[in-house]
Every structure is written in structure tokens, then in C-alpha cells.
N, C-alpha and C positions, 0 to 999 in steps of 0.2 A: 915644605918640600913636597908633600902630597898634592897640594894644589898645583904646583908647578908641573909635576909629573902628569896630573890629570889634564892640564891645559895643553901640554906637549902632545899627549895622545890624542886629544880632541882635534887639534890642528892637523896632526899627521894623518889621522883617519879621514878627516874632511878633505884634505888635499889629495889623498890617495884612495878615495872612496871607490871609484870604479875598479881600480887595480886590486883593491882589497876584496871586493865582492867576487871578482873573477878568480883570484887566487884561492879563495876559501870555498866558493860554491860553484864556480864556473859561469859561463855566459848566460846560462839558462835563467839565472836569478838576478840579472843585471838591473831589473826594475827596483830591486831592493835598495839600490844606491840612493834613490830619491828619499827614502825613509831614514837614512843614516844620520842626517843632521838632527832630526827629532830624537832619535835614540841617543845621540851624543849629548843632547841637552839633559836627558834623564841621567846619564852617567856623570855629567858635570854636577848635577844636584847631589848625587851620591858622594862624589868627591868632596863637595862643600860640606856635606853632612859629617864626614869624618873630622873635618876641622872643627865644626861646631861641637861635635861629640867630645873632643878633647877639652874644649872649654867647659862643657858640662861636668867633666871629671874634676877639673880644677875647682869649680864652684860646688862640688859634691851634690850635683843635681842629676844623677844618673837615671833616676826613675823616669824622667822625661824622655830619655833615649828610647827606652822600651816602648812607652806609650806612643811616641811619634812613629817609630818603625812599625808598630802593630797597625796603626791607622793607615800608613802608606801601603802596607801589605794587603790589608783588607780592601782598600780602595782598588789597588792594582788587580787583585784577583776577582773581586766582585764586579766592579764597573768595567774593568778591562775585558772581561768575558762578555758582558752585555754589549760593550762598544764593538768588540770583534764581531759578534753576531749581526749587529746592525750595520756597521760600516766597513767590515772586512779588516784587512791588515792595518790600515791607518787608524782604525778604532783601537786596535790592540796597542799600537804605538802611543796613542794619546793616553790610554789607560796606564801604560808603563811610565810614561814621562810624568804625568800628574802624580802617580803613586810614588815616584822618586822625589818630586818637589814637595809633596805634603810633609814628610818627616822633617825635611830641612826647614821649611817655613815654621812648623810647629816648634822646633827646637830653638830657632832664632827668637821667636816670640817669648818662649819660656825663659831663655837666658837673658833677654832684654828686661823682663820683669824682675828676675833675680838680681841682675846687676843694678837695677834702680832701687832695690831695697837696702 
């Protein structure tokens, strides 16, 4: 259910990106529409992480959830800031998106290892 809701939101915002930016921020920030697909990829990884986290609970491997989220947070804050300084807004978006993907990927690898044991 969480995955379906995430996909519906992803598609809806992608299709209504311009209208969403105008409704929330006004036409002054319309350039932000170009960044929305990249931000949505980050949110898709967050949604997928929720699904993977539930599997971690089933396998009683919840310690990996904390470690993976910590790694993603550190990456997002540390490298996101550096990327922002160097590349502007797109750098911050890349830092955010990678910071969201990292916990998901770490959790998948951990659970794959646990499932094979």
C-alpha cells in the first residue's frame, strides 16, 4: 500500500509539476519545476526504504535500519552542503537524492545477506 501511494504521488506531482510549483510558491520559482523529477526519485527511495524496513523488522535486523539511515543523513548533510556550494541548487538536489538512495541500497544488501543465511 505504501509503495502504491508513493507511486501515485510521484506520477501526480510529475504530471502537475508546473501547477504545483505555481500553487505553492508562485511563478517566481517556476524554474524549480525542472528539479522536481530528481527530488521525486529521492522520495521514491524513501518510500521503498519503508517497505524494506518492514522486512528488516520481520527478520529482526532493525539495527541495520539505524545504520543505513545514519549513513544517508550524513551523506545528505555533508556532501549535499558541499555540492550546493559547488553546483548550486542542482548540487543540493543530487546530495538529497543520493542521501535517500544510500539507506535503501544498504538495507537491501543487508537483507539480501540475511535472507541467504
